[in-house]
N, C-alpha and C positions, 0 to 999 in steps of 0.2 A: 539339609531337613530344618523345618522351619525352628526359629528360635523359640524356648519355652521361657523365656525371660518373662513374658505379659501373665501367663498362664499363670505363672509362679506367682508374680504379683498378685492377681487377683485373688487365688484361693490363700495367699498368706494375709492381706488386709481380711475379706472375708471371716475369716479363722476365728473361733471363740477359744481354743486352748489356750490351756493355761499357762503362764511363761515357766518357766524351768527355774527353779526354788531359788533365790539367790545364795542359800548358804549351802548347796549342794554346787555351785559356782566355784564358793571357797574354797569350798574339803576339796574339789579337782586342783584346786592352783597350788593346795597346801601336799596335794600329795605327791608333786610334780619337783618338789623340795630331793634332796637327798637326806639332812637330818631333821625329822619335823615330832614333837611332843605328845603328847596325849594329853598335854593343858591347851595344847594351841587347838587340836582338832573337839577338843570339847569348848572351848571358849565359842567356836565355834555353830556347833549344837546346837550349843542354848538358848540360842540365837532366833529360833523357831520351832517356838511350843508347839506345832500340830506334827510337824514332822518327830520332834522328840517321842514326842508319845507315845506315834505307829515304831519308832525305833526301838522303847521300852515295851514294850506290846509284844512283841516280837521279840527281844533279849529275854523275858518271861515264858516265853514256848517252851514244849519239849525238845525241840529242835537242837537247842541248847544247854539244855540238863543240868540249869544254874543251882545249885546249893540250894540259895536262897534268893527270897526277890529284889531284883532289880529295883531299885528307887531313883535311880538319880544315870544322868549318862555320863559322868566321872566314874559312877561304878560302876556300869557297864562295861566302857573303856578296858576299867581295871580285872573286869572279871571275863570278858571275852576277846578283850585286844581292839586293836585299832583296827585292824584288815578287816575281821569281821563286822563292827561295826558300819565303817566307813562303807562298807559295801551295803550292808545295810540301809543303809542313811540315803546311797545313790538310788537302790532299789524301788526306795519307799517316794523318791523324788521323782522320778517317774510316772509311778503309778498317781503322784498328786497332777503330773499334765492328761489324765485321761479324761477325753470330754464327756461331759454327763451324758449329754443329748445323744450321744450313740450309742443304737443297740448293747447291753454290754456283756451280749455273746463276742460281738465281735472283737470289742475290745479286750476282755479276757483272752482268747486264742490269740488275739497279736501279744498280750502280755507274757502268755505264756512262753512263744514261739523265740521271745526277743530275750527274755529269761534262761532260758535251753539256751542261745546261742553266747550269751553272756557267758554263762558258767564252764563253758566248752571252749569257749575263746582264755578263759583266763587259767582253766588248766592244761591249755598249749602253750599259753607264754612263756618265751625261753628267760633263762636270767636275765639278759641282757636289756629285758623291755620290763614295765611298769605294769604287773598281772594289772592293779586295779582300772589302771585306766586300756589295758583291751577290755576286762569283764564290760564298762563305761560304750568303749565301741560295738561292744555283740547287744549293749542294752537297749542305744540306739539307732540302731543301723537304718532299720526302715519303719524308723519315725513319720517320713513322709509317706505311709499309710494313713497315719490318723488323719492328717488331711482330705483323702480321699473319701475316707468313710465319715467326717463329719460334712462336707458338702454335697457328699453322692451316696447316701446309703444303700439303698436298696442296686441302684445301679453298680455301684462297686463289689458289693455281694454277689452280683450277678458275673461283672468282670472275672472274681476272683475263681468261683465256681468251673465257669468256663475253661480257663486257664489251666485248673486243675485235673480237670476229668479228659481236655484234649490234647493239653502241654503247650499252648501256645507260648511264643515270649510275651511275657508279662509286659514287661519296660515295653513292648512295644506298642503292645494292645492296649495300656494304659494310655500313651502320649496318642494314638488313634483315638481313644474314644473322652480325653480328657487333655490335652494340649500338652503337656507336662508327667512326666514317669512320676512315680515315688521316692525315688532316686534323686532325682534333680530335685521335686518338693524340699525330701529331707536334709538334699545341702543347704537348701537357702534357709530353711526354718533352722535350725541350726546355728549357722551364720548371725541370723537376727538374735538367736536367745546368745550369741557371744561364746558359745559351748568352741571348746580347744579344737586346735585344726585336723590332729587324728582323727578323731570323731564323725569331722565334718567331712572326710577323708570319706571313712569305712561307709560312712550313707550313700555318699556320692560314686563310688567303685566298687563296694563290698560282690555286686552280682559281674562284674568283670572287671579282678584288680591286677589286668595286664596295665591296667591307664591309673593304679593305686602311687602313692608319693609315701603313702605309710604301709611298715609291715604289720602293723594289726589289721591292713584291712584285707590280707591273703588268710588272716589267722578269724577271720570275721566267713569270709567265703566259705571256709572248709565246716567253721561253728553251725552255719546256715544247712547247709546238706546234712550236717550229723541230726542237729534240729529237728528238721524234716523225716528222716528215717525213723526214729527215736517216737516219733505219733505226735508231737509239735507245731505240726504247719500251722499256718493260721487257716486253710481248708483243707481238709482230706485231699490226699492226694497220691497217683502213682508213682511210687519213686525207684530210679534204676535202680538193677541188683549193684550189692555191692560192690560184685568183682569189674563193673562200670566206671567206678567215681574216679575221682580222682586220687592219687594212694597216699596223701595226709589224711583224706575220709576217708582209704578203706581202715586204715589200721587204727585207727581212730575206733572207728564202727564194728571193729573184730574185738575188741578190749570187753569181754562181758561184764568186766567189774566197774568199769569208767562206765559205761553207759548205765546202769543199774544204779549207780549214784549221781549222776546227775538227772535222772529220771527221779530218784528222790527227792532230790534237795529240790527238784523243780516245786512237785507236790507240796512237803514240808514248810519250804517258803511261802509259794501260795496261799498255803489253810492261814498261817502266822501273820501273814500283809492284807491279806485279804477278806480271810472269813469262809 
């Protein structure tokens, strides 16, 4: 198979995607530490006024039912906890990267799918894995699609519709049409952004986790299947019957309360962050 290095490099060079916010990268580094204080997190978040404002708007939404208005990041951390505020920040950071030049319907469907996959990945994470990292692996797993939406909006939209309707191998179709698939592109983009290796691996291998180096990639694979079945596919598609899915996806989808919780969280977070 021809190398995808040249098409990846060309698309990365031409892309106008905004870089991943440095405050989010610093937060990811903090989350790797065994001991992390609210003060450390607060100091990092307060260095980005725009991102902090987005987080505070969401923190004051009905989703979190705060008794009093939350007017600062330290207060948000005290009232909502570090995990909720960190995940809100990382989710808002992904929103920040969405290209304004691309049809909003495309990017919104993409974001909803990745948010659903992120929430499922976090919930499925075992105790020996950092849940926030699993969440971000899900949140960024198909980021390479943003490059294709940006470079070939109408053409890539048609390709996704054909793949959803006929069920061909999406990655092969992307390579035939563009010289590289979204997994190759996503991994290259995340490396350029200096995103941690676990998230690069999820982007590169979530479609075929047999080749994965990170355990989180397998979680993301399952989470994507679950997200599609819950109606959060980037394009509406025919899904396999639940009974024909891999066991982890079957067990997750058969938990009706879990599926309802994920659906409600996607809708609530979308409403509070996007409006």
